[in-house]
C-alpha distance (Angstrom), angle and dihedral (degrees) to the residues before:
residue distance angle dihedral
M1 . . .
E2 3.81 . .
F3 3.81 116.6 .
L4 3.81 97.2 -171.2
P5 3.82 128.8 63.2
E6 3.80 108.9 -95.6
E7 3.79 94.6 -114.6
I8 3.82 91.7 51.2
D9 3.80 90.6 47.7
R10 3.81 90.5 52.1
Y11 3.81 91.9 46.8
T12 3.80 94.2 50.7
S13 3.80 91.3 48.6
A14 3.81 90.8 47.8
H15 3.81 90.2 54.4
T16 3.80 96.6 47.5
S17 3.81 124.7 92.1
D18 3.79 113.9 -92.0
E19 3.80 121.3 -106.8
P20 3.82 120.7 -116.4
D21 3.80 116.6 -89.6
Y22 3.80 92.8 -111.0
L23 3.81 89.8 59.0
K24 3.80 90.8 50.2
D25 3.79 88.9 53.3
L26 3.80 92.3 45.6
Q27 3.79 90.5 51.7
R28 3.80 91.0 49.3
E29 3.80 93.2 48.2
T30 3.80 91.9 46.7
W31 3.81 90.8 54.6
Q32 3.79 90.8 46.9
K33 3.79 100.4 46.2
V34 3.82 114.1 15.9
L35 3.79 132.0 76.8
I36 3.82 118.4 -112.8
P37 3.83 95.6 11.2
R38 3.81 90.8 179.6
M39 3.81 85.7 79.1
L40 3.81 86.8 76.6
S41 3.80 113.9 107.0
G42 3.81 91.0 -131.2
P43 3.80 131.6 -154.2
F44 3.82 100.7 -65.8
Q45 3.79 96.9 47.7
G46 3.78 89.5 36.7
R47 3.79 91.0 59.2
L48 3.81 89.0 49.4
L49 3.81 90.8 52.4
S50 3.79 89.5 48.8
M51 3.81 91.7 48.8
I52 3.81 92.9 49.5
S53 3.79 90.7 48.4
H54 3.79 92.1 49.7
M55 3.82 90.0 49.5
L56 3.82 94.0 49.4
K57 3.84 96.2 38.0
P58 3.82 92.4 -154.7
K59 3.79 122.9 -160.4
Y60 3.78 95.4 -159.2
V61 3.81 126.0 26.8
L62 3.80 128.0 -175.2
E63 3.79 119.1 -158.2
I64 3.80 119.4 -169.1
G65 3.81 105.8 -160.0
T66 3.81 117.7 27.4
Y67 3.82 101.0 -175.1
T68 3.83 103.6 170.2
G69 3.81 94.7 -20.5
Y70 3.79 101.1 -103.8
S71 3.80 97.2 126.3
A72 3.81 92.0 41.9
L73 3.79 90.2 57.0
C74 3.81 90.7 48.5
L75 3.81 94.1 49.3
A76 3.80 92.3 45.2
E77 3.81 90.3 60.1
G78 3.81 90.7 77.9
L79 3.80 99.5 44.2
Q80 3.77 119.9 129.0
E81 3.80 116.7 -110.0
N82 3.81 107.8 -70.3
G83 3.80 89.3 10.1
K84 3.79 121.3 148.1
L85 3.79 135.9 -144.2
H86 3.80 116.8 -157.9
S87 3.81 114.0 -160.2
I88 3.80 125.0 -170.1
D89 3.79 128.2 -160.6
I90 3.78 133.4 160.9
N91 3.82 94.6 -143.4
E92 3.81 109.8 82.8
E93 3.82 91.5 177.7
L94 3.81 89.5 77.6
Q95 3.81 94.6 56.5
P96 3.83 96.6 92.5
L97 3.81 89.9 56.7
Q98 3.80 92.3 44.3
L99 3.79 92.5 49.4
K100 3.80 92.7 46.2
Y101 3.80 92.3 61.1
I102 3.80 95.9 36.3
E103 3.80 87.1 57.9
R104 3.79 92.4 44.5
A105 3.82 89.7 52.7
G106 3.81 90.3 48.8
M107 3.81 91.2 -122.1
Q108 3.81 99.7 125.4
Q109 3.80 91.1 120.6
A110 3.81 94.3 42.9
I111 3.82 101.1 50.6
E112 3.80 126.1 54.7
L113 3.79 119.5 -173.0
H114 3.80 125.3 -147.3
V115 3.81 127.0 -169.4
G116 3.78 119.6 -152.8
Q117 3.78 145.5 56.9
A118 3.80 107.0 -31.8
L119 3.81 93.1 -142.4
E120 3.81 88.1 59.4
V121 3.80 98.3 38.5
I122 3.83 99.3 47.6
P123 3.86 96.5 64.8
T124 3.82 89.9 52.4
L125 3.81 93.0 57.5
N126 3.82 93.6 65.8
Q127 3.78 94.2 -163.7
D128 3.80 136.8 143.1
W129 3.80 104.1 -126.4
D130 3.77 124.3 -147.9
L131 3.81 93.1 -171.3
V132 3.80 132.4 16.8
F133 3.81 123.6 -167.9
I134 3.82 115.9 -163.0
D135 3.80 114.1 -162.5
A136 3.80 109.5 138.4
D137 3.83 138.2 92.7
K138 3.78 106.8 -10.4
E139 3.82 94.7 -145.3
N140 3.80 89.0 69.3
Y141 3.80 98.5 44.6
L142 3.81 92.7 105.5
A143 3.78 90.8 49.7
Y144 3.80 92.0 48.2
Y145 3.80 92.4 49.3
N146 3.79 94.1 47.6
L147 3.80 91.9 46.3
V148 3.79 97.3 50.8
M149 3.83 93.5 41.1
K150 3.80 88.9 62.5
T151 3.79 90.3 63.7
L152 3.83 105.4 33.7
K153 3.78 120.5 106.4
P154 3.82 124.9 -145.6
G155 3.79 110.1 -74.2
A156 3.80 94.8 33.3
H157 3.80 118.4 123.5
I158 3.80 137.1 -144.6
L159 3.80 126.5 -158.1
I160 3.82 117.5 -163.2
D161 3.79 121.8 -169.0
N162 3.82 131.2 -152.4
V163 3.80 94.9 23.8
L164 3.82 92.3 146.0
W165 3.82 92.4 49.2
S166 3.81 95.8 -157.6
G167 3.81 89.5 -47.8
K168 3.81 93.6 -61.2
V169 3.81 91.4 123.4
T170 3.82 88.6 69.2
E171 3.82 94.1 52.5
K172 3.79 135.4 70.6
V173 3.78 105.9 -76.7
A174 3.80 120.9 -131.3
K175 3.81 115.0 -123.5
N176 3.81 91.7 -120.8
D177 3.83 94.7 47.7
L178 3.79 98.6 99.2
E179 3.81 94.5 166.1
T180 3.80 94.6 57.5
Q181 3.80 92.5 40.6
T182 3.80 89.8 54.4
L183 3.79 93.3 48.3
V184 3.81 92.2 49.2
E185 3.81 90.2 50.5
L186 3.79 92.4 46.2
N187 3.80 94.2 49.0
Q188 3.81 90.4 51.8
L189 3.81 92.7 43.3
I190 3.80 90.8 54.7
Q191 3.80 91.8 45.5
D192 3.81 89.9 53.8
D193 3.82 95.9 39.9
K194 3.81 108.1 113.2
R195 3.81 90.2 -165.8
V196 3.81 93.5 71.0
Q197 3.78 148.0 46.6
N198 3.79 112.3 -137.7
I199 3.78 144.4 -176.5
L200 3.80 128.1 -174.6
L201 3.79 109.7 -145.0
P202 3.83 117.3 -156.3
V203 3.80 91.4 -136.9
R204 3.80 114.5 142.8
D205 3.82 103.6 -47.6
G206 3.80 94.7 -6.0
L207 3.80 128.9 -73.9
T208 3.80 122.3 -151.8
L209 3.79 119.6 -156.1
V210 3.81 115.8 -159.5
R211 3.82 127.9 -172.1
V212 3.77 118.0 -163.3
L213 3.81 111.3 -131.5
């Protein structure tokens, strides 16, 4: 679902810095070979992730939901020297594609991949995160948020993707629509959370930026 008029969407993309060639190729290969390619962050949101990362200059980044690695590569662009991004995904079949482009970008030392259930993997990492990006199974968004909030220090940030969910969060939610129910609950939880400052950006499918106070 597009939230901007087509001509405005084209204009904003035309006046946004271009993505590196390896990301263009990764996007093309994802659309050619991988199921549900619309899950890819894409060039516009990718440049926003890169910009935010450059502004925050994180040392340690946690990504929940790797997919083909596009967003990980964008977020890793702003890491401090010797910084590390840890990315978790349950689908090990995508690792060869992820590793191919991590190597092409020269980010083998900056990005570490983990396969498994994020709720089980995260406690084993024992790391203080500067930035967390949540972009995985929507049913567990509340659990992911609550888990990482227990460990984040003041000044840390969280980015959460797909918080508009094609506009479904503004409509009456069906009883069997667990994904939308979870996103509605999460959006309200964050709005009411006195531990954070938050803004919901209407970028693509909605991107929430949270700062821990």
